[in-house]
A tleap script that builds the chain and sets N, CA, C and O, in Angstrom:
source leaprc.protein.ff14SB
mol = sequence {
  NMET HIE THR THR THR VAL ARG PHE PRO GLY
  GLU THR TRP ARG LEU LEU LYS GLU VAL CYS
  GLU ARG ASP GLY ILE ALA THR ALA GLN TYR
  ILE ARG GLU ALA THR ILE ALA ARG LEU ALA
  GLN SER ALA HIE THR PRO GLN THR GLU ARG
  LEU ASP ARG GLU MET VAL GLU LEU ARG ALA
  ARG VAL GLU ARG ILE GLU ARG ALA LEU GLN
  ARG ARG ILE PRO CARG
}
set mol.1.N position { 64.910 -47.261 28.140 }
set mol.1.CA position { 66.331 -47.428 27.935 }
set mol.1.C position { 66.539 -48.341 26.735 }
set mol.1.O position { 65.788 -49.295 26.533 }
set mol.2.N position { 67.555 -48.045 25.946 }
set mol.2.CA position { 67.872 -48.819 24.756 }
set mol.2.C position { 68.964 -49.833 25.080 }
set mol.2.O position { 69.925 -49.513 25.780 }
set mol.3.N position { 68.821 -51.033 24.581 }
set mol.3.CA position { 69.830 -52.074 24.759 }
set mol.3.C position { 70.603 -52.238 23.473 }
set mol.3.O position { 70.021 -52.232 22.389 }
set mol.4.N position { 71.919 -52.387 23.585 }
set mol.4.CA position { 72.751 -52.549 22.401 }
set mol.4.C position { 73.906 -53.505 22.702 }
set mol.4.O position { 74.178 -53.819 23.861 }
set mol.5.N position { 74.560 -53.949 21.674 }
set mol.5.CA position { 75.726 -54.803 21.813 }
set mol.5.C position { 76.952 -54.004 21.391 }
set mol.5.O position { 76.957 -53.357 20.344 }
set mol.6.N position { 77.980 -54.059 22.210 }
set mol.6.CA position { 79.237 -53.379 21.904 }
set mol.6.C position { 80.323 -54.440 21.903 }
set mol.6.O position { 80.389 -55.269 22.811 }
set mol.7.N position { 81.169 -54.416 20.893 }
set mol.7.CA position { 82.248 -55.406 20.794 }
set mol.7.C position { 83.586 -54.727 21.057 }
set mol.7.O position { 83.853 -53.630 20.565 }
set mol.8.N position { 84.427 -55.407 21.850 }
set mol.8.CA position { 85.757 -54.907 22.186 }
set mol.8.C position { 86.800 -55.951 21.822 }
set mol.8.O position { 86.544 -57.149 21.945 }
set mol.9.N position { 87.973 -55.512 21.375 }
set mol.9.CA position { 89.071 -56.464 21.215 }
set mol.9.C position { 89.425 -57.044 22.590 }
set mol.9.O position { 89.161 -56.417 23.616 }
set mol.10.N position { 90.015 -58.225 22.609 }
set mol.10.CA position { 90.299 -58.919 23.866 }
set mol.10.C position { 91.060 -58.102 24.893 }
set mol.10.O position { 90.676 -58.066 26.062 }
set mol.11.N position { 92.140 -57.442 24.472 }
set mol.11.CA position { 92.960 -56.669 25.410 }
set mol.11.C position { 92.192 -55.475 25.966 }
set mol.11.O position { 92.311 -55.164 27.151 }
set mol.12.N position { 91.414 -54.811 25.136 }
set mol.12.CA position { 90.611 -53.666 25.601 }
set mol.12.C position { 89.596 -54.128 26.633 }
set mol.12.O position { 89.408 -53.473 27.658 }
set mol.13.N position { 88.945 -55.246 26.371 }
set mol.13.CA position { 87.959 -55.777 27.318 }
set mol.13.C position { 88.628 -56.148 28.640 }
set mol.13.O position { 88.082 -55.884 29.712 }
set mol.14.N position { 89.814 -56.763 28.563 }
set mol.14.CA position { 90.524 -57.152 29.783 }
set mol.14.C position { 90.848 -55.920 30.623 }
set mol.14.O position { 90.649 -55.927 31.838 }
set mol.15.N position { 91.347 -54.863 29.981 }
set mol.15.CA position { 91.665 -53.632 30.702 }
set mol.15.C position { 90.409 -52.994 31.293 }
set mol.15.O position { 90.422 -52.516 32.427 }
set mol.16.N position { 89.338 -52.992 30.526 }
set mol.16.CA position { 88.065 -52.445 31.009 }
set mol.16.C position { 87.596 -53.194 32.243 }
set mol.16.O position { 87.195 -52.579 33.230 }
set mol.17.N position { 87.644 -54.531 32.193 }
set mol.17.CA position { 87.216 -55.347 33.345 }
set mol.17.C position { 88.081 -55.054 34.571 }
set mol.17.O position { 87.567 -54.948 35.684 }
set mol.18.N position { 89.398 -54.924 34.366 }
set mol.18.CA position { 90.298 -54.635 35.489 }
set mol.18.C position { 89.943 -53.315 36.158 }
set mol.18.O position { 89.852 -53.231 37.383 }
set mol.19.N position { 89.744 -52.288 35.344 }
set mol.19.CA position { 89.408 -50.968 35.888 }
set mol.19.C position { 88.080 -51.014 36.628 }
set mol.19.O position { 87.951 -50.453 37.716 }
set mol.20.N position { 87.100 -51.674 36.045 }
set mol.20.CA position { 85.779 -51.750 36.672 }
set mol.20.C position { 85.829 -52.522 37.989 }
set mol.20.O position { 85.195 -52.126 38.967 }
set mol.21.N position { 86.569 -53.608 38.015 }
set mol.21.CA position { 86.701 -54.380 39.254 }
set mol.21.C position { 87.409 -53.556 40.326 }
set mol.21.O position { 87.005 -53.544 41.489 }
set mol.22.N position { 88.473 -52.867 39.911 }
set mol.22.CA position { 89.211 -52.029 40.857 }
set mol.22.C position { 88.320 -50.939 41.440 }
set mol.22.O position { 88.370 -50.657 42.637 }
set mol.23.N position { 87.498 -50.324 40.575 }
set mol.23.CA position { 86.648 -49.208 41.008 }
set mol.23.C position { 85.302 -49.662 41.560 }
set mol.23.O position { 84.523 -48.845 42.050 }
set mol.24.N position { 85.024 -50.964 41.482 }
set mol.24.CA position { 83.754 -51.480 42.010 }
set mol.24.C position { 82.548 -51.010 41.233 }
set mol.24.O position { 81.523 -50.667 41.821 }
set mol.25.N position { 82.659 -50.991 39.913 }
set mol.25.CA position { 81.556 -50.524 39.070 }
set mol.25.C position { 81.316 -51.546 37.956 }
set mol.25.O position { 82.255 -52.183 37.478 }
set mol.26.N position { 80.078 -51.693 37.557 }
set mol.26.CA position { 79.754 -52.612 36.468 }
set mol.26.C position { 80.280 -52.056 35.149 }
set mol.26.O position { 80.322 -50.843 34.944 }
set mol.27.N position { 80.679 -52.959 34.262 }
set mol.27.CA position { 81.190 -52.507 32.959 }
set mol.27.C position { 80.133 -51.701 32.206 }
set mol.27.O position { 80.461 -50.709 31.554 }
set mol.28.N position { 78.883 -52.114 32.289 }
set mol.28.CA position { 77.815 -51.372 31.598 }
set mol.28.C position { 77.721 -49.943 32.126 }
set mol.28.O position { 77.532 -49.005 31.352 }
set mol.29.N position { 77.851 -49.775 33.441 }
set mol.29.CA position { 77.784 -48.436 34.028 }
set mol.29.C position { 78.988 -47.598 33.576 }
set mol.29.O position { 78.845 -46.417 33.260 }
set mol.30.N position { 80.147 -48.203 33.550 }
set mol.30.CA position { 81.355 -47.516 33.101 }
set mol.30.C position { 81.184 -47.022 31.663 }
set mol.30.O position { 81.504 -45.877 31.343 }
set mol.31.N position { 80.678 -47.898 30.812 }
set mol.31.CA position { 80.481 -47.538 29.402 }
set mol.31.C position { 79.436 -46.437 29.266 }
set mol.31.O position { 79.606 -45.523 28.459 }
set mol.32.N position { 78.344 -46.511 30.055 }
set mol.32.CA position { 77.322 -45.448 30.025 }
set mol.32.C position { 77.936 -44.110 30.420 }
set mol.32.O position { 77.728 -43.100 29.747 }
set mol.33.N position { 78.707 -44.107 31.538 }
set mol.33.CA position { 79.293 -42.861 32.021 }
set mol.33.C position { 80.315 -42.299 31.033 }
set mol.33.O position { 80.386 -41.087 30.833 }
set mol.34.N position { 81.101 -43.177 30.417 }
set mol.34.CA position { 82.078 -42.726 29.425 }
set mol.34.C position { 81.365 -42.116 28.220 }
set mol.34.O position { 81.818 -41.117 27.661 }
set mol.35.N position { 80.260 -42.718 27.830 }
set mol.35.CA position { 79.490 -42.205 26.699 }
set mol.35.C position { 78.919 -40.831 27.018 }
set mol.35.O position { 78.981 -39.922 26.190 }
set mol.36.N position { 78.366 -40.679 28.206 }
set mol.36.CA position { 77.798 -39.394 28.614 }
set mol.36.C position { 78.885 -38.328 28.665 }
set mol.36.O position { 78.671 -37.200 28.222 }
set mol.37.N position { 80.064 -38.686 29.209 }
set mol.37.CA position { 81.167 -37.725 29.285 }
set mol.37.C position { 81.606 -37.302 27.886 }
set mol.37.O position { 81.855 -36.122 27.640 }
set mol.38.N position { 81.700 -38.253 26.984 }
set mol.38.CA position { 82.114 -37.946 25.608 }
set mol.38.C position { 81.084 -37.058 24.922 }
set mol.38.O position { 81.451 -36.120 24.214 }
set mol.39.N position { 79.808 -37.340 25.123 }
set mol.39.CA position { 78.759 -36.510 24.542 }
set mol.39.C position { 78.814 -35.090 25.098 }
set mol.39.O position { 78.631 -34.118 24.365 }
set mol.40.N position { 79.066 -34.981 26.395 }
set mol.40.CA position { 79.147 -33.658 27.013 }
set mol.40.C position { 80.316 -32.874 26.444 }
set mol.40.O position { 80.213 -31.665 26.235 }
set mol.41.N position { 81.437 -33.559 26.189 }
set mol.41.CA position { 82.604 -32.893 25.611 }
set mol.41.C position { 82.313 -32.360 24.220 }
set mol.41.O position { 82.772 -31.277 23.856 }
set mol.42.N position { 81.561 -33.108 23.452 }
set mol.42.CA position { 81.332 -32.711 22.065 }
set mol.42.C position { 80.148 -31.765 21.905 }
set mol.42.O position { 79.889 -31.289 20.800 }
set mol.43.N position { 79.438 -31.491 22.967 }
set mol.43.CA position { 78.274 -30.610 22.905 }
set mol.43.C position { 78.714 -29.163 23.080 }
set mol.43.O position { 78.384 -28.528 24.081 }
set mol.44.N position { 79.454 -28.643 22.112 }
set mol.44.CA position { 79.954 -27.275 22.211 }
set mol.44.C position { 78.863 -26.291 21.817 }
set mol.44.O position { 78.422 -26.226 20.670 }
set mol.45.N position { 78.459 -25.546 22.805 }
set mol.45.CA position { 77.511 -24.456 22.584 }
set mol.45.C position { 78.251 -23.162 22.903 }
set mol.45.O position { 79.320 -23.202 23.510 }
set mol.46.N position { 77.715 -22.043 22.515 }
set mol.46.CA position { 78.379 -20.788 22.881 }
set mol.46.C position { 78.631 -20.684 24.389 }
set mol.46.O position { 79.662 -20.162 24.813 }
set mol.47.N position { 77.700 -21.175 25.186 }
set mol.47.CA position { 77.870 -21.090 26.644 }
set mol.47.C position { 79.020 -21.983 27.103 }
set mol.47.O position { 79.832 -21.552 27.921 }
set mol.48.N position { 79.114 -23.231 26.593 }
set mol.48.CA position { 80.207 -24.104 27.032 }
set mol.48.C position { 81.541 -23.578 26.534 }
set mol.48.O position { 82.551 -23.702 27.226 }
set mol.49.N position { 81.558 -22.996 25.351 }
set mol.49.CA position { 82.802 -22.413 24.853 }
set mol.49.C position { 83.236 -21.239 25.728 }
set mol.49.O position { 84.425 -21.074 26.000 }
set mol.50.N position { 82.286 -20.431 26.163 }
set mol.50.CA position { 82.606 -19.319 27.073 }
set mol.50.C position { 83.143 -19.859 28.380 }
set mol.50.O position { 84.136 -19.351 28.902 }
set mol.51.N position { 82.495 -20.891 28.919 }
set mol.51.CA position { 82.963 -21.489 30.167 }
set mol.51.C position { 84.345 -22.100 30.006 }
set mol.51.O position { 85.170 -22.009 30.916 }
set mol.52.N position { 84.610 -22.722 28.862 }
set mol.52.CA position { 85.943 -23.272 28.595 }
set mol.52.C position { 86.997 -22.169 28.621 }
set mol.52.O position { 88.066 -22.345 29.205 }
set mol.53.N position { 86.699 -21.030 27.992 }
set mol.53.CA position { 87.644 -19.906 27.993 }
set mol.53.C position { 87.872 -19.395 29.413 }
set mol.53.O position { 89.002 -19.096 29.800 }
set mol.54.N position { 86.788 -19.298 30.185 }
set mol.54.CA position { 86.914 -18.828 31.560 }
set mol.54.C position { 87.755 -19.792 32.392 }
set mol.54.O position { 88.532 -19.357 33.243 }
set mol.55.N position { 87.609 -21.102 32.154 }
set mol.55.CA position { 88.412 -22.087 32.880 }
set mol.55.C position { 89.892 -21.941 32.531 }
set mol.55.O position { 90.743 -22.036 33.415 }
set mol.56.N position { 90.207 -21.713 31.268 }
set mol.56.CA position { 91.598 -21.519 30.860 }
set mol.56.C position { 92.173 -20.295 31.565 }
set mol.56.O position { 93.291 -20.337 32.079 }
set mol.57.N position { 91.406 -19.203 31.588 }
set mol.57.CA position { 91.859 -17.988 32.250 }
set mol.57.C position { 92.038 -18.219 33.748 }
set mol.57.O position { 93.010 -17.749 34.338 }
set mol.58.N position { 91.112 -18.935 34.359 }
set mol.58.CA position { 91.198 -19.216 35.788 }
set mol.58.C position { 92.425 -20.074 36.101 }
set mol.58.O position { 93.132 -19.809 37.073 }
set mol.59.N position { 92.682 -21.093 35.290 }
set mol.59.CA position { 93.872 -21.929 35.508 }
set mol.59.C position { 95.146 -21.095 35.417 }
set mol.59.O position { 96.069 -21.277 36.212 }
set mol.60.N position { 95.197 -20.187 34.454 }
set mol.60.CA position { 96.377 -19.332 34.296 }
set mol.60.C position { 96.555 -18.454 35.531 }
set mol.60.O position { 97.677 -18.281 36.009 }
set mol.61.N position { 95.468 -17.903 36.049 }
set mol.61.CA position { 95.560 -17.074 37.258 }
set mol.61.C position { 96.053 -17.890 38.441 }
set mol.61.O position { 96.922 -17.443 39.189 }
set mol.62.N position { 95.501 -19.088 38.612 }
set mol.62.CA position { 95.911 -19.956 39.721 }
set mol.62.C position { 97.393 -20.288 39.612 }
set mol.62.O position { 98.108 -20.270 40.614 }
set mol.63.N position { 97.859 -20.590 38.409 }
set mol.63.CA position { 99.280 -20.888 38.214 }
set mol.63.C position { 100.154 -19.684 38.577 }
set mol.63.O position { 101.207 -19.846 39.194 }
set mol.64.N position { 99.720 -18.484 38.198 }
set mol.64.CA position { 100.486 -17.279 38.549 }
set mol.64.C position { 100.528 -17.090 40.063 }
set mol.64.O position { 101.573 -16.746 40.616 }
set mol.65.N position { 99.412 -17.310 40.727 }
set mol.65.CA position { 99.358 -17.167 42.185 }
set mol.65.C position { 100.256 -18.211 42.848 }
set mol.65.O position { 100.985 -17.898 43.789 }
set mol.66.N position { 100.203 -19.455 42.356 }
set mol.66.CA position { 101.045 -20.510 42.927 }
set mol.66.C position { 102.526 -20.165 42.769 }
set mol.66.O position { 103.304 -20.354 43.704 }
set mol.67.N position { 102.923 -19.661 41.598 }
set mol.67.CA position { 104.323 -19.284 41.386 }
set mol.67.C position { 104.732 -18.156 42.339 }
set mol.67.O position { 105.832 -18.168 42.890 }
set mol.68.N position { 103.832 -17.179 42.527 }
set mol.68.CA position { 104.131 -16.065 43.439 }
set mol.68.C position { 104.279 -16.577 44.857 }
set mol.68.O position { 105.180 -16.146 45.577 }
set mol.69.N position { 103.421 -17.480 45.270 }
set mol.69.CA position { 103.506 -18.030 46.621 }
set mol.69.C position { 104.797 -18.819 46.814 }
set mol.69.O position { 105.425 -18.737 47.870 }
set mol.70.N position { 105.188 -19.574 45.810 }
set mol.70.CA position { 106.419 -20.354 45.911 }
set mol.70.C position { 107.642 -19.449 46.079 }
set mol.70.O position { 108.589 -19.807 46.779 }
set mol.71.N position { 107.623 -18.290 45.445 }
set mol.71.CA position { 108.730 -17.352 45.585 }
set mol.71.C position { 108.773 -16.753 46.991 }
set mol.71.O position { 109.849 -16.416 47.485 }
set mol.72.N position { 107.627 -16.619 47.631 }
set mol.72.CA position { 107.558 -15.978 48.949 }
set mol.72.C position { 107.850 -16.935 50.091 }
set mol.72.O position { 108.318 -16.507 51.147 }
set mol.73.N position { 107.587 -18.209 49.902 }
set mol.73.CA position { 107.759 -19.177 50.985 }
set mol.73.C position { 109.208 -19.685 50.985 }
set mol.73.O position { 109.646 -20.311 50.020 }
set mol.74.N position { 109.953 -19.415 52.073 }
set mol.74.CA position { 111.329 -19.913 52.130 }
set mol.74.C position { 111.347 -21.424 52.292 }
set mol.74.O position { 110.484 -22.011 52.943 }
set mol.75.N position { 112.355 -22.035 51.682 }
set mol.75.CA position { 112.448 -23.502 51.764 }
set mol.75.C position { 113.610 -23.915 52.577 }
set mol.75.O position { 113.846 -25.111 52.755 }
savepdb mol mol.pdb
quit
């Protein structure tokens, strides 16, 4: 594992500490997980792009189904 120093402005650090305390996670772990998530987002391969398109299509279908159900259920 590589060790590094990361510097944050005071307000950013305060907010980070608050979130970590609330969630019961160490700041280092939070930063590691955020870094991994960001790397995963930027790792666009043909397969992830295909999956992204499929997710968009799936969300659209779910929204259409939800709208249809709302029309059928009396309030």
